[in-house]
NUZAGU-437111 format. One record per atom (N, C-alpha, C, O): atom name; y, z, x. Coordinates in steps of 0.02 Angstrom, whole numbers, plus 50000, padded with zeros to 5 digits. Last residue first. Layout:
atom y z x
CA Y Z X
...
//
This chain:
atom y z x
N 51659 51186 50449
CA 51724 51188 50482
C 51752 51118 50490
O 51807 51109 50518
N 51591 51179 50282
CA 51587 51165 50354
C 51656 51169 50384
O 51706 51155 50351
N 51502 51236 50148
CA 51567 51237 50180
C 51559 51229 50255
O 51524 51269 50287
N 51422 51199 50008
CA 51412 51194 50081
C 51479 51186 50114
O 51511 51133 50107
N 51417 51307 49866
CA 51451 51255 49904
C 51432 51258 49979
O 51426 51312 50008
N 51248 51342 49807
CA 51316 51362 49821
C 51350 51308 49864
O 51315 51269 49896
N 51103 51391 49719
CA 51145 51337 49744
C 51217 51360 49751
O 51244 51394 49707
N 51037 51555 49766
CA 51040 51494 49727
C 51086 51442 49758
O 51105 51448 49816
N 51038 51655 49858
CA 51062 51670 49791
C 51069 51609 49746
O 51103 51611 49695
N 50995 51597 49977
CA 50955 51652 49948
C 50975 51668 49876
O 50934 51693 49837
N 51040 51423 49945
CA 51037 51484 49985
C 50996 51537 49950
O 50965 51523 49899
N 51059 51255 49953
CA 51018 51306 49920
C 51013 51366 49967
O 50984 51361 50021
N 51221 51179 49945
CA 51160 51197 49981
C 51124 51251 49942
O 51154 51288 49903
N 51321 51039 49894
CA 51294 51107 49883
C 51232 51117 49925
O 51194 51070 49939
N 51471 50950 49924
CA 51399 50957 49932
C 51380 51030 49922
O 51418 51076 49938
N 51599 50843 49860
CA 51573 50909 49877
C 51497 50911 49878
O 51463 50878 49837
N 51548 50733 49995
CA 51575 50797 49971
C 51603 50789 49901
O 51629 50736 49884
N 51459 50673 50120
CA 51466 50662 50048
C 51485 50728 50014
O 51444 50773 50007
N 51434 50700 50250
CA 51491 50657 50236
C 51507 50653 50161
O 51561 50631 50142
N 51319 50767 50280
CA 51377 50808 50263
C 51439 50766 50248
O 51493 50794 50236
N 51226 50675 50322
CA 51221 50701 50254
C 51282 50740 50232
O 51296 50747 50172
N 51245 50649 50457
CA 51272 50601 50408
C 51272 50629 50337
O 51313 50609 50296
N 51173 50742 50531
CA 51244 50753 50520
C 51272 50709 50465
O 51319 50729 50429
N 51045 50724 50570
CA 51055 50746 50501
C 51129 50752 50483
O 51145 50767 50425
N 51045 50696 50702
CA 51029 50640 50658
C 51035 50659 50584
O 51029 50616 50540
N 51069 50822 50763
CA 51122 50772 50759
C 51108 50715 50709
O 51154 50690 50677
N 51020 50974 50705
CA 50993 50907 50717
C 51048 50855 50709
O 51073 50845 50653
N 51068 51095 50667
CA 51055 51086 50739
C 51029 51016 50756
O 51019 51000 50814
N 51071 51090 50529
CA 51134 51090 50565
C 51125 51075 50639
O 51168 51044 50670
N 50983 50992 50426
CA 50971 51038 50482
C 51033 51036 50526
O 51046 50985 50558
N 50944 50966 50258
CA 50994 50959 50310
C 50981 51013 50363
O 50969 51071 50346
N 50831 50882 50149
CA 50848 50938 50193
C 50901 50918 50244
O 50902 50862 50270
N 50879 50791 50002
CA 50827 50821 50045
C 50853 50878 50086
O 50893 50919 50062
N 50979 50750 49919
CA 50971 50715 49982
C 50918 50745 50028
O 50913 50726 50086
N 51007 50722 49749
CA 50972 50764 49798
C 50958 50723 49861
O 50928 50669 49858
N 51146 50715 49656
CA 51102 50672 49695
C 51072 50715 49750
O 51109 50742 49791
N 51196 50774 49492
CA 51177 50783 49562
C 51139 50722 49590
O 51106 50685 49554
N 51231 50753 49355
CA 51275 50792 49399
C 51257 50794 49473
O 51299 50814 49513
N 51243 50607 49264
CA 51196 50649 49300
C 51234 50687 49354
O 51268 50655 49394
N 51313 50510 49196
CA 51321 50579 49175
C 51272 50627 49207
O 51260 50682 49182
N 51310 50385 49246
CA 51259 50401 49196
C 51264 50472 49171
O 51224 50494 49129
N 51407 50390 49343
CA 51419 50348 49285
C 51370 50363 49228
O 51387 50355 49169
N 51339 50471 49436
CA 51400 50495 49404
C 51414 50456 49341
O 51431 50486 49289
N 51237 50385 49476
CA 51221 50448 49443
C 51281 50475 49405
O 51275 50499 49348
N 51315 50285 49535
CA 51274 50269 49476
C 51253 50332 49439
O 51252 50333 49377
N 51373 50356 49640
CA 51416 50326 49589
C 51376 50308 49526
O 51401 50316 49471
N 51258 50393 49715
CA 51305 50444 49690
C 51346 50416 49632
O 51353 50448 49580
N 51201 50269 49746
CA 51164 50318 49706
C 51211 50369 49676
O 51204 50387 49617
N 51304 50217 49826
CA 51285 50183 49764
C 51246 50230 49718
O 51257 50230 49658
N 51301 50305 49934
CA 51360 50302 49891
C 51344 50270 49824
O 51366 50292 49772
N 51176 50270 49989
CA 51188 50338 49963
C 51247 50338 49915
O 51243 50367 49861
N 51204 50137 50022
CA 51148 50152 49978
C 51156 50222 49948
O 51143 50233 49888
N 51310 50150 50115
CA 51322 50121 50049
C 51266 50138 50000
O 51280 50151 49942
N 51242 50203 50226
CA 51296 50241 50194
C 51307 50216 50123
O 51313 50255 50076
N 51165 50093 50258
CA 51133 50155 50239
C 51181 50201 50202
O 51163 50234 50154
N 51265 50002 50293
CA 51224 49989 50235
C 51188 50052 50211
O 51182 50064 50151
N 51352 49997 50400
CA 51361 50050 50351
C 51319 50042 50289
O 51334 50071 50237
N 51369 49821 50410
CA 51369 49886 50443
C 51384 49941 50391
O 51423 49931 50345
N 51339 49686 50381
CA 51328 49739 50331
C 51323 49807 50365
O 51278 49846 50351
N 51346 49597 50482
CA 51392 49586 50426
C 51387 49641 50373
O 51428 49643 50327
N 51245 49633 50567
CA 51314 49644 50589
C 51364 49636 50533
O 51418 49665 50535
N 51101 49709 50539
CA 51142 49658 50507
C 51216 49672 50522
O 51245 49719 50494
N 51012 49802 50579
CA 51039 49758 50630
C 51083 49702 50602
O 51100 49655 50637
N 50953 49872 50478
CA 51000 49909 50522
C 51033 49865 50574
O 51077 49888 50609
N 50914 49848 50325
CA 50923 49805 50383
C 50976 49836 50428
O 51036 49827 50417
N 50831 50002 50272
CA 50876 49946 50264
C 50879 49905 50329
O 50852 49925 50380
N 50774 50138 50168
CA 50769 50098 50229
C 50808 50033 50217
O 50816 50011 50160
N 50745 50303 50102
CA 50781 50239 50102
C 50771 50204 50169
O 50762 50236 50220
N 50660 50416 49999
CA 50663 50383 50064
C 50698 50316 50057
O 50683 50277 50011
N 50707 50494 49888
CA 50647 50513 49926
C 50648 50481 49995
O 50638 50516 50045
N 50836 50557 49807
CA 50823 50502 49854
C 50765 50522 49900
O 50774 50563 49945
N 50845 50595 49645
CA 50820 50623 49707
C 50800 50565 49752
O 50752 50528 49738
N 50973 50611 49526
CA 50929 50567 49563
C 50908 50601 49628
O 50949 50633 49661
N 50985 50727 49386
CA 51010 50685 49439
C 50957 50638 49468
O 50904 50628 49439
N 50928 50804 49289
CA 50993 50827 49315
C 51019 50783 49372
O 51069 50799 49404
N 50809 50743 49259
CA 50856 50755 49204
C 50924 50777 49228
O 50974 50769 49192
N 50772 50614 49380
CA 50766 50682 49354
C 50819 50692 49299
O 50867 50654 49295
N 50684 50493 49463
CA 50731 50503 49407
C 50720 50573 49379
O 50665 50589 49356
N 50674 50459 49637
CA 50648 50492 49578
C 50703 50502 49526
O 50760 50517 49543
N 50667 50315 49736
CA 50711 50363 49702
C 50678 50392 49641
O 50655 50355 49597
N 50666 50228 49880
CA 50620 50258 49832
C 50656 50318 49801
O 50673 50366 49836
N 50769 50094 49917
CA 50763 50167 49916
C 50714 50188 49862
O 50720 50167 49804
N 50823 49961 50025
CA 50781 49988 49971
C 50779 50064 49975
O 50787 50093 50028
N 50894 49807 50085
CA 50894 49880 50079
C 50850 49901 50021
O 50841 49863 49973
N 50884 49672 50087
CA 50912 49703 50147
C 50915 49779 50142
O 50937 49813 50189
N 50803 49530 50031
CA 50802 49603 50027
C 50830 49632 50092
O 50803 49618 50145
N 50891 49384 49982
CA 50851 49419 50033
C 50858 49495 50025
O 50913 49520 50015
N 50970 49312 49896
CA 50919 49355 49867
C 50877 49392 49918
O 50830 49428 49898
N 50994 49176 50005
CA 51012 49209 49943
C 50954 49252 49917
O 50897 49230 49917
N 50989 49108 50122
CA 50951 49171 50118
C 50971 49211 50057
O 50967 49273 50056
N 50987 48949 50186
CA 51003 48988 50126
C 50958 49050 50123
O 50897 49044 50122
N 51039 48921 50352
CA 50984 48927 50304
C 51003 48971 50246
O 51032 49025 50255
N 51135 48917 50450
CA 51149 48884 50387
C 51094 48888 50336
O 51102 48861 50281
N 51114 48991 50560
CA 51099 48919 50567
C 51107 48882 50501
O 51089 48823 50495
N 51147 49121 50517
CA 51188 49088 50568
C 51175 49014 50574
O 51220 48976 50592
N 51117 49115 50336
CA 51113 49146 50402
C 51152 49104 50452
O 51187 49056 50433
N 51203 49135 50179
CA 51171 49093 50230
C 51168 49131 50296
O 51211 49173 50311
N 51219 49156 50003
CA 51216 49186 50070
C 51178 49140 50118
O 51128 49109 50099
N 51220 49113 49873
CA 51266 49081 49919
C 51266 49110 49989
O 51308 49092 50030
N 51195 49267 49787
CA 51188 49195 49791
C 51240 49166 49838
O 51297 49190 49842
N 51184 49419 49890
CA 51204 49379 49832
C 51190 49305 49841
O 51175 49283 49896
N 51044 49515 49950
CA 51103 49474 49963
C 51120 49432 49902
O 51075 49411 49865
N 50992 49668 49871
CA 50981 49600 49893
C 51047 49563 49904
O 51098 49578 49873
N 50911 49817 49858
CA 50978 49789 49872
C 50968 49720 49904
O 50938 49715 49958
N 50814 49913 49742
CA 50820 49860 49792
C 50891 49834 49797
O 50927 49830 49747
N 50736 50060 49713
CA 50800 50027 49703
C 50810 49977 49760
O 50813 49996 49818
N 50591 50095 49640
CA 50615 50070 49704
C 50680 50033 49689
O 50680 49982 49656
N 50575 50246 49542
CA 50588 50175 49550
C 50598 50159 49624
O 50612 50203 49664
N 50491 50366 49437
CA 50520 50345 49500
C 50530 50269 49500
O 50497 50233 49463
N 50428 50504 49359
CA 50470 50445 49348
C 50505 50425 49413
O 50544 50464 49441
N 50270 50550 49439
CA 50333 50564 49405
C 50372 50499 49395
O 50352 50446 49420
N 50163 50530 49520
CA 50148 50552 49452
C 50211 50566 49411
O 50206 50590 49355
N 50138 50402 49633
CA 50189 50446 49605
C 50170 50466 49534
O 50162 50422 49491
N 50093 50301 49737
CA 50061 50363 49716
C 50114 50413 49693
O 50131 50460 49728
N 50176 50195 49779
CA 50140 50190 49715
C 50108 50255 49691
O 50097 50263 49631
N 50239 50224 49902
CA 50276 50195 49846
C 50240 50206 49779
O 50271 50226 49730
N 50141 50278 49985
CA 50205 50312 49978
C 50242 50289 49916
O 50273 50329 49881
N 50039 50181 49974
CA 50027 50249 49949
C 50093 50285 49937
O 50102 50319 49887
N 50101 50075 50039
CA 50083 50069 49969
C 50071 50137 49938
O 50091 50149 49881
N 50107 50130 50168
CA 50169 50115 50132
C 50155 50109 50057
O 50193 50135 50016
N 49972 50137 50202
CA 50012 50198 50199
C 50075 50187 50158
O 50095 50230 50118
N 49944 50000 50200
CA 49911 50045 50153
C 49949 50110 50145
O 49958 50135 50090
N 50024 49951 50304
CA 50036 49929 50236
C 50004 49974 50184
O 50031 49984 50130
N 50058 50095 50412
CA 50034 50027 50399
C 50045 50010 50325
O 50073 50051 50288
N 50155 50193 50520
CA 50138 50178 50450
C 50116 50105 50442
O 50151 50059 50463
N 50195 50239 50640
CA 50129 50208 50638
C 50108 50189 50567
O 50050 50171 50555
N 50318 50301 50618
CA 50316 50239 50658
C 50249 50203 50655
O 50247 50143 50666
N 50343 50417 50555
CA 50320 50362 50513
C 50309 50298 50552
O 50293 50246 50523
N 50392 50506 50649
CA 50328 50520 50618
C 50300 50465 50576
O 50240 50464 50561
N 50468 50403 50780
CA 50466 50451 50725
C 50397 50459 50695
O 50350 50424 50714
N 50498 50313 50876
CA 50453 50367 50895
C 50446 50420 50840
O 50420 50474 50853
N 50585 50224 50814
CA 50524 50198 50846
C 50475 50252 50866
O 50415 50238 50872
N 50692 50221 50712
CA 50646 50278 50722
C 50581 50255 50755
O 50527 50266 50727
N 50770 50103 50711
CA 50801 50168 50707
C 50756 50227 50725
O 50780 50277 50750
N 50686 49988 50734
CA 50755 49990 50758
C 50782 50061 50762
O 50814 50078 50812
N 50564 50015 50677
CA 50565 49992 50747
C 50635 49997 50776
O 50643 50008 50836
N 50606 50046 50546
CA 50575 50097 50588
C 50578 50078 50661
O 50592 50120 50704
N 50658 49919 50504
CA 50699 49980 50505
C 50671 50033 50551
O 50707 50061 50592
N 50547 49837 50512
CA 50606 49821 50552
C 50651 49883 50559
O 50678 49896 50613
N 50465 49901 50418
CA 50444 49897 50488
C 50503 49882 50533
O 50509 49911 50587
N 50540 49883 50299
CA 50527 49951 50325
C 50509 49949 50399
O 50533 49989 50438
N 50531 49745 50286
CA 50596 49775 50298
C 50588 49846 50326
O 50625 49866 50371
N 50394 49733 50262
CA 50423 49700 50321
C 50491 49730 50338
O 50508 49740 50396
N 50384 49804 50141
CA 50352 49830 50201
C 50380 49799 50264
O 50389 49833 50315
N 50456 49719 50055
CA 50478 49788 50067
C 50448 49815 50131
O 50484 49846 50171
N 50374 49606 50061
CA 50444 49601 50081
C 50472 49671 50096
O 50507 49680 50146
N 50255 49648 50006
CA 50256 49629 50076
C 50327 49627 50103
O 50339 49645 50161
N 50281 49791 49898
CA 50278 49719 49911
C 50278 49707 49986
O 50297 49750 50026
N 50229 49918 49782
CA 50247 49896 49849
C 50239 49821 49856
O 50196 49791 49824
N 50303 49978 49642
CA 50247 49936 49663
C 50266 49906 49730
O 50316 49870 49734
N 50382 50057 49537
CA 50357 50077 49603
C 50293 50040 49622
O 50238 50067 49618
N 50497 49938 49467
CA 50440 49982 49460
C 50411 49998 49529
O 50415 49957 49574
N 50670 49938 49522
CA 50605 49906 49510
C 50550 49958 49501
O 50556 50015 49524
N 50833 49915 49493
CA 50784 49969 49495
C 50716 49940 49475
O 50707 49921 49417
N 50945 49819 49593
CA 50899 49824 49536
C 50850 49881 49547
O 50828 49893 49603
N 51088 49735 49646
CA 51051 49799 49645
C 51007 49801 49583
O 51030 49786 49528
N 51159 49626 49755
CA 51123 49628 49692
C 51077 49689 49693
O 51033 49694 49735
N 51321 49650 49829
CA 51248 49652 49832
C 51218 49656 49762
O 51247 49685 49716
N 51456 49660 49823
CA 51427 49597 49800
C 51351 49597 49801
O 51320 49550 49777
N 51495 49777 49881
CA 51494 49775 49808
C 51464 49711 49781
O 51447 49708 49722
N 51511 49800 50015
CA 51443 49787 49991
C 51438 49781 49915
O 51383 49779 49887
N 51643 49825 50042
CA 51608 49777 50085
C 51540 49758 50057
O 51514 49704 50074
N 51675 49927 49951
CA 51705 49860 49943
C 51665 49807 49982
O 51654 49752 49957
N 51601 50032 50008
CA 51587 50010 49939
C 51614 49939 49928
O 51580 49897 49900
N 51661 50045 50132
CA 51590 50029 50128
C 51572 50003 50059
O 51531 49957 50053
N 51790 50084 50093
CA 51781 50021 50128
C 51708 49998 50125
O 51694 49939 50116
N 51761 50208 50037
CA 51789 50155 49994
C 51780 50087 50027
O 51764 50038 49993
N 51724 50277 50152
CA 51674 50263 50101
C 51697 50209 50052
O 51657 50169 50028
N 51848 50286 50216
CA 51792 50251 50248
C 51738 50232 50198
O 51711 50177 50201
N 51920 50362 50121
CA 51941 50294 50138
C 51885 50253 50170
O 51876 50195 50154
N 51800 50447 50014
CA 51857 50445 50060
C 51872 50373 50079
O 51838 50327 50055
N 51757 50461 49841
CA 51746 50430 49907
C 51809 50433 49949
O 51865 50423 49925
N 51731 50607 49759
CA 51780 50555 49767
C 51772 50525 49836
O 51779 50560 49886
N 51640 50710 49648
CA 51640 50667 49707
C 51695 50614 49704
O 51704 50581 49653
N 51624 50793 49543
CA 51686 50800 49580
C 51690 50752 49640
O 51739 50755 49677
N 51499 50750 49495
CA 51556 50759 49448
C 51622 50759 49486
O 51670 50729 49463
N 51402 50753 49594
CA 51432 50689 49576
C 51494 50696 49533
O 51538 50653 49535
N 51368 50846 49726
CA 51394 50856 49659
C 51432 50793 49638
O 51487 50780 49662
N 51223 50822 49819
CA 51292 50803 49810
C 51311 50816 49737
O 51273 50798 49691
N 51120 50945 49901
CA 51131 50896 49848
C 51206 50883 49841
O 51247 50926 49855
N 50995 51012 50013
CA 51065 50996 49995
C 51066 50944 49939
O 51019 50904 49931
N 50901 51138 50092
CA 50903 51087 50039
C 50976 51076 50019
O 51013 51124 50010
N 50885 51160 50262
CA 50922 51182 50203
C 50924 51125 50153
O 50945 51069 50169
N 50802 51219 50398
CA 50800 51166 50347
C 50831 51192 50283
O 50806 51239 50252
N 50808 51341 50468
CA 50856 51289 50483
C 50858 51234 50430
O 50911 51205 50418
N 50744 51461 50477
CA 50769 51442 50411
C 50818 51384 50418
O 50865 51378 50378
N 50606 51530 50565
CA 50661 51482 50563
C 50679 51465 50491
O 50634 51455 50450
N 50484 51592 50579
CA 50540 51618 50618
C 50601 51572 50616
O 50643 51574 50661
N 50391 51532 50490
CA 50394 51605 50496
C 50458 51630 50530
O 50484 51683 50512
N 50428 51407 50368
CA 50419 51426 50438
C 50431 51501 50447
O 50476 51529 50416
N 50410 51317 50260
CA 50393 51388 50255
C 50378 51414 50324
O 50324 51440 50338
N 50483 51180 50172
CA 50470 51215 50235
C 50455 51289 50221
O 50485 51320 50177
N 50392 51115 50031
CA 50453 51140 50061
C 50436 51176 50126
O 50380 51201 50133
N 50327 50991 49916
CA 50323 51035 49974
C 50391 51062 49992
O 50443 51035 49971
N 50218 50910 49805
CA 50284 50940 49813
C 50279 50992 49869
O 50232 51031 49870
N 50125 50759 49795
CA 50131 50827 49822
C 50204 50848 49823
O 50248 50808 49841
N 50096 50626 49779
CA 50081 50671 49724
C 50083 50745 49745
O 50047 50787 49718
N 50224 50572 49880
CA 50168 50548 49840
C 50155 50598 49783
O 50200 50609 49742
N 50321 50706 49901
CA 50290 50654 49942
C 50226 50633 49907
O 50178 50672 49905
N 50469 50793 49853
CA 50407 50759 49835
C 50386 50709 49888
O 50428 50674 49917
N 50528 50958 49895
CA 50534 50886 49897
C 50467 50855 49878
O 50414 50887 49885
N 50606 51111 49840
CA 50548 51071 49857
C 50566 50997 49857
O 50614 50976 49825
N 50715 51193 49799
CA 50710 51168 49868
C 50649 51129 49887
O 50641 51113 49946
N 50721 51225 49669
CA 50714 51281 49717
C 50695 51255 49786
O 50664 51291 49826
N 50728 51108 49604
CA 50786 51151 49598
C 50781 51213 49643
O 50829 51249 49653
N 50602 51056 49624
CA 50658 51026 49658
C 50719 51070 49657
O 50759 51069 49704
N 50526 51129 49535
CA 50518 51144 49606
C 50576 51114 49646
O 50598 51143 49696
N 50569 51069 49416
CA 50577 51142 49426
C 50573 51160 49500
O 50612 51200 49524
N 50531 50936 49438
CA 50601 50953 49429
C 50613 51027 49442
O 50661 51046 49476
N 50391 50949 49447
CA 50428 50921 49503
C 50502 50939 49498
O 50533 50956 49549
N 50361 50998 49319
CA 50348 51040 49378
C 50388 51015 49437
O 50416 51055 49474
N 50397 50889 49240
CA 50430 50953 49231
C 50421 50998 49291
O 50468 51032 49312
N 50306 50791 49290
CA 50379 50781 49292
C 50416 50848 49288
O 50461 50861 49328
N 50179 50849 49264
CA 50200 50834 49332
C 50276 50826 49338
O 50306 50852 49385
N 50115 50879 49146
CA 50174 50920 49164
C 50201 50905 49234
O 50242 50942 49260
N 50003 50803 49134
CA 50059 50789 49089
C 50122 50826 49109
O 50177 50806 49089
N 49943 50779 49305
CA 49939 50797 49235
C 50003 50783 49197
O 50051 50755 49223
N 50014 50838 49461
CA 49970 50796 49421
C 49970 50820 49349
O 49995 50874 49333
N 50052 50880 49617
CA 50086 50861 49555
C 50039 50815 49516
O 50026 50759 49538
N 50001 51016 49721
CA 49990 50950 49692
C 50031 50941 49628
O 50042 50989 49590
N 50105 51099 49841
CA 50062 51100 49783
C 50055 51030 49756
O 50098 50988 49769
N 50144 51188 49995
CA 50142 51130 49951
C 50096 51142 49892
O 50054 51187 49891
N 50235 51240 50135
CA 50198 51261 50077
C 50200 51203 50028
O 50252 51171 50020
N 50228 51208 50312
CA 50250 51191 50245
C 50205 51223 50192
O 50145 51233 50203
N 50297 51235 50472
CA 50243 51249 50426
C 50269 51235 50356
O 50328 51250 50341
N 50340 51194 50642
CA 50351 51192 50570
C 50287 51209 50531
O 50231 51197 50555
N 50409 51262 50788
CA 50348 51244 50753
C 50362 51246 50678
O 50393 51293 50653
N 50520 51211 50922
CA 50504 51247 50861
C 50439 51221 50830
O 50417 51166 50846
N 50546 51126 51025
CA 50519 51192 51041
C 50501 51234 50981
O 50470 51286 50987
N 50681 51043 50948
CA 50633 51046 51002
C 50611 51118 51016
O 50652 51164 51019
N 50694 51011 50782
CA 50719 51057 50834
C 50665 51064 50888
O 50610 51089 50874
N 50628 50910 50706
CA 50701 50915 50708
C 50729 50957 50765
O 50781 50941 50793
N 50492 50916 50694
CA 50522 50851 50711
C 50597 50853 50720
O 50627 50803 50740
N 50394 51044 50766
CA 50449 51028 50722
C 50480 50961 50742
O 50493 50950 50801
N 50217 51038 50778
CA 50282 51032 50811
C 50337 51012 50763
O 50327 50967 50722
N 50135 51145 50655
CA 50140 51081 50691
C 50208 51079 50725
O 50254 51114 50704
N 50019 51253 50570
CA 50080 51243 50610
C 50077 51177 50649
O 50024 51156 50673
N 49942 51192 50419
CA 49936 51220 50486
C 50001 51208 50524
O 50035 51159 50512
N 50016 51225 50256
CA 49990 51181 50308
C 49981 51220 50373
O 50008 51275 50382
N 49965 51313 50113
CA 50008 51312 50172
C 49975 51269 50225
O 49916 51274 50239
N 49975 51296 49934
CA 49938 51298 49996
C 49987 51294 50054
O 50045 51274 50044
N 49969 51348 49762
CA 50007 51330 49822
C 49964 51340 49885
O 49922 51385 49888
N 49939 51291 49601
CA 49912 51326 49658
C 49948 51301 49720
O 49956 51241 49730
N 50033 51312 49448
CA 50013 51273 49507
C 49985 51318 49562
O 50005 51376 49568
N 49962 51371 49297
CA 50009 51381 49351
C 49986 51342 49412
O 49926 51339 49427
N 49935 51278 49151
CA 49907 51306 49211
C 49961 51314 49264
O 50002 51269 49274
N 49958 51312 48979
CA 49983 51281 49040
C 49953 51317 49101
O 49946 51378 49102
N 49820 51304 48863
CA 49873 51341 48898
C 49893 51307 48962
O 49852 51277 48997
N 49801 51173 48746
CA 49775 51207 48805
C 49832 51244 48840
O 49887 51217 48845
N 49821 51191 48573
CA 49849 51166 48635
C 49823 51207 48694
O 49823 51268 48692
N 49699 51156 48452
CA 49734 51207 48489
C 49758 51178 48556
O 49720 51145 48591
//
């Protein structure tokens, strides 16, 4: 006899300072992802605005604020603009591979450079190698680390061969309706690869589209947060509202 499916149990975090809007307090509702139904549960929760972190699915549940909006790119109708086309051409020579979710020293070194450059005071700034390994490896669902490496024949300023050097990575969940970009990081100081973060998103969109997957999930967008503005560059985009997913229309 098949055991009956168990409904997930949800919990609420204690209030904490909001990382996006000064003076606000955030609270999250979350549940564990485990067992044979973890993939199905993660996908179902993802469609109603949850995000995954290790073996937990969570979403904002703030009492007096609805600023965090789940967004996704519609790959079927996506057409890169001129700026995005340039980013694709500039980075089309990169070697891209989807690797098993196993952390490496090379990945962690790149993450540290990225955090020190872009988010020195962010919530992940104190992440050590163990924390990083947990983020990558503790996944009960289908996931990969998508790596972006320099092509053969690459050299640095002093002529040293740096072919195959890792310059970008993204922890990406595989879902039946698309790709969910959990966290990406890259060489933010590479003058020859400006717009690398932009390219990583574009690459996910184009690969999902080629595979017949209709969406790329980008997490939460906060209109009041300047550092979230980049997410609105990828159109058409949908947001999750009270009545379900609908077009995100901006002035």
